VOKOLLO-299406 format. One record per atom (N, C-alpha, C): x, z, y; atom name; chain. Coordinates in steps of 0.02 Angstrom, whole numbers. Layout:
R,c1,c3,c2,atom,chain
R,X,Z,Y,CA,A
...
REM end
This chain:
R,c1,c3,c2,atom,chain
R,6481,5727,4845,N,A
R,6460,5711,4778,CA,A
R,6407,5751,4754,C,A
R,6395,5813,4794,N,A
R,6318,5850,4757,CA,A
R,6276,5829,4818,C,A
R,6273,5795,4836,N,A
R,6202,5769,4864,CA,A
R,6160,5731,4812,C,A
R,6129,5656,4813,N,A
R,6104,5646,4751,CA,A
R,6104,5641,4698,C,A
R,6129,5679,4669,N,A
R,6161,5679,4596,CA,A
R,6116,5745,4585,C,A
R,6134,5793,4613,N,A
R,6106,5869,4608,CA,A
R,6029,5877,4616,C,A
R,6014,5840,4674,N,A
R,5936,5819,4677,CA,A
R,5900,5789,4631,C,A
R,5928,5733,4610,N,A
R,5909,5714,4545,CA,A
R,5904,5760,4494,C,A
R,5933,5804,4477,N,A
R,5955,5852,4415,CA,A
R,5887,5873,4419,C,A
R,5870,5913,4482,N,A
R,5826,5969,4500,CA,A
R,5779,5941,4490,C,A
R,5751,5899,4519,N,A
R,5711,5861,4527,CA,A
R,5669,5837,4453,C,A
R,5708,5827,4399,N,A
R,5698,5807,4336,CA,A
R,5685,5863,4311,C,A
R,5709,5921,4322,N,A
R,5709,6000,4292,CA,A
R,5633,6006,4301,C,A
R,5623,6033,4348,N,A
R,5570,6025,4395,CA,A
R,5498,6001,4362,C,A
R,5504,5912,4379,N,A
R,5447,5886,4342,CA,A
R,5435,5904,4253,C,A
R,5494,5908,4230,N,A
R,5485,5929,4164,CA,A
R,5463,6001,4132,C,A
R,5479,6049,4215,N,A
R,5429,6108,4207,CA,A
R,5353,6109,4192,C,A
R,5339,6062,4267,N,A
R,5288,6049,4282,CA,A
R,5228,6022,4197,C,A
R,5261,5969,4187,N,A
R,5239,5941,4111,CA,A
R,5229,5980,4065,C,A
R,5284,6043,4035,N,A
R,5258,6072,4004,CA,A
R,5215,6137,4017,C,A
R,5225,6173,4091,N,A
R,5161,6222,4110,CA,A
R,5083,6180,4094,C,A
R,5086,6100,4121,N,A
R,4995,6099,4133,CA,A
R,4999,6083,4060,C,A
R,5032,6071,4003,N,A
R,5003,6049,3963,CA,A
R,4944,6068,3917,C,A
R,4955,6117,3925,N,A
R,4894,6164,3895,CA,A
R,4802,6144,3953,C,A
R,4835,6134,3986,N,A
R,4777,6104,4045,CA,A
R,4736,6011,4034,C,A
R,4804,6009,4012,N,A
R,4789,5909,3993,CA,A
R,4798,5892,3934,C,A
R,4758,5957,3892,N,A
R,4758,5937,3819,CA,A
R,4685,5895,3805,C,A
R,4677,5859,3744,N,A
R,4617,5806,3753,CA,A
R,4571,5863,3710,C,A
R,4500,5843,3748,N,A
R,4453,5868,3725,CA,A
R,4380,5844,3668,C,A
R,4377,5855,3643,N,A
R,4330,5821,3597,CA,A
R,4261,5816,3622,C,A
R,4226,5779,3602,N,A
R,4143,5779,3626,CA,A
R,4122,5839,3598,C,A
R,4130,5866,3542,N,A
R,4090,5927,3520,CA,A
R,4123,5998,3547,C,A
R,4167,5979,3603,N,A
R,4213,6038,3596,CA,A
R,4163,6061,3684,C,A
R,4162,6111,3668,N,A
R,4127,6164,3709,CA,A
R,4166,6229,3734,C,A
R,4194,6198,3787,N,A
R,4244,6233,3815,CA,A
R,4227,6274,3878,C,A
R,4146,6288,3891,N,A
R,4121,6309,3932,CA,A
R,4109,6387,3926,C,A
R,4094,6383,3841,N,A
R,4069,6436,3817,CA,A
R,4130,6479,3815,C,A
R,4157,6550,3810,N,A
R,4196,6560,3798,CA,A
R,4186,6574,3701,C,A
R,4214,6583,3693,N,A
R,4225,6587,3600,CA,A
R,4243,6667,3591,C,A
R,4248,6672,3532,N,A
R,4255,6745,3494,CA,A
R,4326,6775,3511,C,A
R,4358,6746,3514,N,A
R,4465,6750,3516,CA,A
R,4456,6763,3602,C,A
R,4405,6743,3660,N,A
R,4413,6748,3705,CA,A
R,4401,6788,3739,C,A
R,4327,6831,3710,N,A
R,4272,6878,3725,CA,A
R,4324,6939,3685,C,A
R,4350,6929,3629,N,A
R,4375,6998,3600,CA,A
R,4446,7001,3663,C,A
R,4467,6980,3680,N,A
R,4535,6986,3742,CA,A
R,4518,7008,3789,C,A
R,4446,6980,3805,N,A
R,4402,7002,3887,CA,A
R,4409,7097,3859,C,A
R,4367,7099,3812,N,A
R,4338,7178,3789,CA,A
R,4395,7205,3795,C,A
R,4460,7205,3757,N,A
R,4526,7237,3770,CA,A
R,4567,7228,3834,C,A
R,4551,7187,3878,N,A
R,4562,7199,3910,CA,A
R,4540,7252,3964,C,A
R,4477,7248,3957,N,A
R,4424,7306,4009,CA,A
R,4433,7342,3972,C,A
R,4444,7365,3886,N,A
R,4465,7408,3892,CA,A
R,4508,7469,3941,C,A
R,4573,7422,3945,N,A
R,4625,7432,3948,CA,A
R,4620,7459,4044,C,A
R,4581,7446,4061,N,A
R,4551,7450,4155,CA,A
R,4521,7500,4148,C,A
R,4487,7516,4095,N,A
R,4430,7593,4062,CA,A
R,4510,7654,4083,C,A
R,4540,7628,4019,N,A
R,4595,7694,4011,CA,A
R,4647,7704,4080,C,A
R,4652,7642,4115,N,A
R,4702,7637,4170,CA,A
R,4669,7702,4228,C,A
R,4600,7671,4194,N,A
R,4551,7719,4288,CA,A
R,4550,7789,4243,C,A
R,4540,7795,4177,N,A
R,4530,7860,4171,CA,A
R,4621,7922,4173,C,A
R,4652,7877,4175,N,A
R,4712,7888,4196,CA,A
R,4718,7909,4266,C,A
R,4723,7857,4295,N,A
R,4719,7855,4390,CA,A
R,4681,7918,4413,C,A
R,4621,7933,4371,N,A
R,4581,7982,4390,CA,A
R,4603,8069,4357,C,A
R,4652,8057,4303,N,A
R,4692,8130,4274,CA,A
R,4752,8155,4301,C,A
R,4777,8090,4339,N,A
R,4840,8110,4392,CA,A
R,4822,8139,4496,C,A
R,4775,8112,4477,N,A
R,4750,8150,4550,CA,A
R,4762,8073,4579,C,A
R,4769,8003,4573,N,A
R,4772,7941,4602,CA,A
R,4669,7913,4656,C,A
R,4626,7939,4603,N,A
R,4564,7919,4603,CA,A
R,4538,7990,4635,C,A
R,4478,7998,4689,N,A
R,4434,8047,4694,CA,A
R,4385,8050,4625,C,A
R,4367,8114,4636,N,A
R,4302,8100,4583,CA,A
R,4257,8050,4595,C,A
R,4246,8027,4653,N,A
R,4191,7977,4679,CA,A
R,4225,7934,4667,C,A
R,4265,7890,4700,N,A
R,4297,7810,4669,CA,A
R,4294,7825,4601,C,A
R,4317,7865,4548,N,A
R,4328,7867,4488,CA,A
R,4252,7845,4453,C,A
R,4205,7888,4485,N,A
R,4131,7862,4449,CA,A
R,4112,7817,4473,C,A
R,4109,7783,4529,N,A
R,4106,7707,4540,CA,A
R,4164,7633,4483,C,A
R,4195,7671,4492,N,A
R,4256,7610,4474,CA,A
R,4231,7607,4380,C,A
R,4216,7690,4361,N,A
R,4196,7680,4322,CA,A
R,4138,7674,4270,C,A
R,4099,7670,4313,N,A
R,4018,7636,4319,CA,A
R,4019,7572,4323,C,A
R,4087,7527,4368,N,A
R,4065,7472,4369,CA,A
R,4101,7423,4283,C,A
R,4159,7469,4281,N,A
R,4196,7450,4210,CA,A
R,4140,7451,4150,C,A
R,4123,7490,4146,N,A
R,4083,7504,4080,CA,A
R,4030,7447,4093,C,A
R,4010,7435,4141,N,A
R,3948,7377,4145,CA,A
R,3984,7319,4132,C,A
R,4026,7318,4156,N,A
R,4078,7243,4135,CA,A
R,4063,7244,4070,C,A
R,4109,7287,4052,N,A
R,4106,7300,3963,CA,A
R,4056,7282,3909,C,A
R,3979,7326,3953,N,A
R,3934,7317,3919,CA,A
R,3926,7223,3883,C,A
R,3922,7195,3957,N,A
R,3922,7122,3945,CA,A
R,3952,7091,3915,C,A
R,4021,7101,3899,N,A
R,4058,7074,3864,CA,A
R,4043,7076,3792,C,A
R,4025,7139,3755,N,A
R,4007,7168,3701,CA,A
R,3936,7143,3700,C,A
R,3901,7121,3737,N,A
R,3843,7064,3729,CA,A
R,3858,6989,3709,C,A
R,3874,6975,3743,N,A
R,3907,6908,3742,CA,A
R,3950,6903,3674,C,A
R,3998,6934,3663,N,A
R,4015,6949,3586,CA,A
R,3976,6958,3544,C,A
R,3945,6985,3547,N,A
R,3878,6992,3481,CA,A
R,3837,6932,3467,C,A
R,3820,6903,3536,N,A
R,3780,6824,3546,CA,A
R,3831,6753,3514,C,A
R,3886,6773,3511,N,A
R,3936,6711,3500,CA,A
R,3948,6730,3427,C,A
R,3942,6779,3401,N,A
R,3944,6788,3335,CA,A
R,3914,6774,3289,C,A
R,3833,6781,3333,N,A
R,3779,6776,3281,CA,A
R,3746,6692,3289,C,A
R,3801,6665,3311,N,A
R,3788,6583,3339,CA,A
R,3795,6551,3258,C,A
R,3770,6492,3233,N,A
R,3777,6497,3158,CA,A
R,3869,6461,3137,C,A
R,3881,6422,3201,N,A
R,3944,6390,3191,CA,A
R,4007,6461,3177,C,A
R,3993,6525,3191,N,A
R,4032,6581,3191,CA,A
R,3993,6634,3135,C,A
R,3970,6592,3077,N,A
R,3935,6654,3053,CA,A
R,3986,6659,2976,C,A
R,4007,6706,2986,N,A
R,4065,6739,2914,CA,A
R,4033,6761,2835,C,A
REM end
């Protein structure tokens, strides 16, 4: 009794889970939707994530998990990435469609 019925139930649950998880990927896109270019919200989230990475690197350095050389390399790289994100955010905010 536990063979085919349980298999079908598990299969139905997994199918529903796949549909739920992939729903954002399958959303309809309008012709004017420029999903390739990140919007302000995405860039702000990336900025905050980069700031967290910088704070984590500082903490790791202060607790001795990172050597001075490793910290300087990681810090320089993270700061360069943060600058690029900030520049992209400035460009995105300067677009006429995002004028406030």
